[in-house]
N, C-alpha and C positions, 0 to 999 in steps of 0.2 A: 336405543339401538337402532341403527339404520339411518339416523339423521346426520347430516353434515353439521359442522360447527355453526355455519351460517343459519341453517334451518333451525337448529336448537336455540340459537340466540334469538331469532325472530319469534319463535314460539314462546320462550321464557319472557321476553320483553312484553309480548302481547298479554300473557297471563298476569305478570306482576305489575305492569305499568299501564296496560290498556291502550297501547299505541302500536302502530306498525312502523317498522324501520327498514331502511336500506342498509345492508351490511357492507362495509367497505373493507379496507385492507387490514391485515393482521398487525396488531399493535404490540404484541409481545406475549410471552408465556412465562409461567412460574410453576415449578414443580415443588411439592411439599408433602409432608407426611402428617397424618393425624393418627396417633397410635401406631398400629401395624399397617395401616392402609395408605397407599400412595395416591396422590392426585396431581393433575396438571391443569392449571387454570390458563385458558386461552382468552386473550382480550382482542377485540376488534373495534376499529373506528366505525361509527354508524351515524346516520342522519335520520331524523324523524320524518317519515313520509306522511303520516296521518295521525291525528289525535293530539291530546294534551296529556302528558304524564300525570298519573294519579297513583297515590300510595295504596294499592290493593293488597300488597303483601308486606308492606313496610310501615313503620310509624310515621316517617316524614321523608320528604324529598327536598333537596336543595340544589340550586344551580351554583356552580363555583368555577373559578378559574383553575387551570391545571396547577398553577403556582401555589394554590391554597389547599390542594387535596390532603396534604398531611396535617392540616389544621383540624381534621375530623377524626373521630374514633373509628378507624377502619379495622376490619378483621385482620389479624396478623398475616394471613396469606395474601391480602390485598396490598399491603405496604410495599413490597418489592415491585409490584406492577405500577403502583402510583409513582414511585421513584423513576421507573423506566419511562412512563408517560411524560413526566416532567422533563426528563433529560432529552426526550425525543424532539421537543419543540424549542429547546434553548440553544 
């Protein structure tokens, strides 16, 4: 509560990947439901300012091209965003 989307993203990326980022423009949103609860996933473009990403909260990290995003086992809520990102640069 009380955080902007950009502030929350900077904090989460710092905690989960151990890097600092510069948050850019809004890349898209996706609303979805899990059970009776509604969520809205907001995605932003970002640039690494400092550090090297490390898997603090995840099993592995990979760099990939946008065209290859759907080659990975994404969470169902992430798939529509991946498609939007792919379509935004083609």
